[in-house]
N, C-alpha and C positions, 0 to 999 in steps of 0.2 A: 431486630434480627431478620424479620421476614424480608425486608428490602435487601439485605445482603444475600440471602439465600437466592432470591430472584436474579440478583446481579450475578452471582457465581454460576448459576445454571445458565443464564443467557450467554455469558462469556464462553462457558463450555461448549454450548450449542454452536455458537459462532466460530469456535476454534475447530470443532469437529467438522463443520460445513466447509470451512477455508481448506482444511486438510483434503476433504473429499475433492473439492474443486481443483486443488492444486494437483491432486493425483490424476484427474482427468486432463489437466495441463500437461502432464508429463506423458501421458498415453497419446494424446493428440497433440503433437508439439506446436501447432499453429496457435493454440490456446494457452500458452505458458504466461505470457504477459498478460492476457485477459484474466487468467486465474489470479494472478498478483494482484491485479487492479480490483477485482472482486473482493479479495481478502483485505486489502487496505480499506475499500469502501466500508466493510463490516466493522473494522477497527475504528473508522472514522464516525460511524454511527454510534458505537460504544463510547467514544471520547466525547461526542457532542452531547449526548443524552445522560451519560452516567459520570463523566469526569475523567481526568488523565490517569487516576489511580486504576480504574477499571480497564481504560484503554491500554495502559502500559502492560498491565497483567495478561490481557488478552494477546497483545503482540508477543510478550515473551513465551506464552503457552504455544502459540502458532509457531513461533521460532524454534522452541524446543522439539516439537512434533515434526516440523519440517526437516530439522537437522537429523532426526532419527530416520526418517523415510527418504528424504531427497538430497542428502549431503553429497556433494560433488556433481550436482546437477545445475543447469542454468536457473531453474526456478527457484531454488534456495538462495542462490546468490542474489536474484532479482528481489526476493522477499526481504532479505537482510537489509538491502539498501533503500528500497522503495517503501518498506513497512514503517518507516519512521515519517513519511510524508503527512499522514493524519495529524501527527502532533505538531509538525511544523505549521500546517495549514490552520489549525485550530489556535495555536499560540499567536500567531502573527494577525489573525482575523480578530481575536479578543484584545490584544494589547495595542495595536495600531488601528486607529480610526481612519487614517488616510489610505485608501484603497491602492493607490500607485505605489505607495511606499511598502504596503503589504505584499503586493504582487512582486515588486523588486526583490525583497527578501525571500519570498518563496521560491521565485525562479533561481535567485542565486544559490540557495541552499539545495534546490533540486539538481542544478548543474554540478555542484560538489558531490552529491551522492551519485550522480549519473557518470562522473569522472571515476569515482571510486569502483562503480559497477563495471566500466569499460576496461579499466586496468585490471581488476581483480578477475573478471571474467575472461579476458584474453590471456591473462598469465597462467591460468589454472585449467582452462577448458580447452584450449587450442595447443596444437603442437608447435614447435618452434620453427617449422619450415614453412611459415606463412609468408607470402609476398609482401614485403614492408611496404611497397607503394599503394598496393590495394588496401592494406590496412590503414594507412594514413587517410585514404579517401574515403573509407568507411566510417572512420572516426569523425572526420570533418562533416560528413553528411549526416551522421547520427545525432548530432547536437541539435540542428533545427527540428529534426523529426521528433525527437524527445521533448523539446520544449513545446512544439505544438500538441503533442501527446499530453503533457502534464496541464496545459492550459486548458484544453478541452475536458480532460478528467476533472479539474477543479470546478470548472463551470458546470458540467453534467452533475457532479456530486451536490453542489449547492442548489440546482434546479430540482433534483430529486428531493431533497431534503426539505426544501421550502415548499414544494407543491404537495407532498404527501407528509408534512410534518405531523399533522393530527393522526393519520393512519399509522405511520412509523412510531410515534409516541405511544399510542394505544397498544400496538403490537410489542413493543419492547417492554412496556409496563404490565403487559397481559391483561389489559382491560378489554377483553374481547367481547364483552356483552354490555 
């Protein structure tokens, strides 16, 4: 029972921290994707150290709270689509030992969620009087930038987790002394 209490408390703390950072991301609009990346990193930590059950429950709690506070804003749409990336990452890294194949599937599924983000975001957040030529150019340019971002994000997350694994493990399991 004690292990579940720690897990529930940690998921609640990470959910609250994610919402606070997402709030800062809506106030300072430059940080909206950074706030989503930070929130997904916290979900990744929970998923790696506690499992999919706790990762999914953290994702759903952040999703519910962000729907209450940020519905109709870009940060909510970005979190809905990019919030599943930690599960994609963990699944393919555990199931596929071939790194190239794992990267292929991670990037493929990222591009699928990125496409959903672009069409969902443009249809709900922007008015219909957008210059269509500029829209096509922006969409074409956003895919290489998005793929570069997700590759860098994935590498940085792996480096942080492997370099500080002992510190993160002790903090997540509250072995402070």
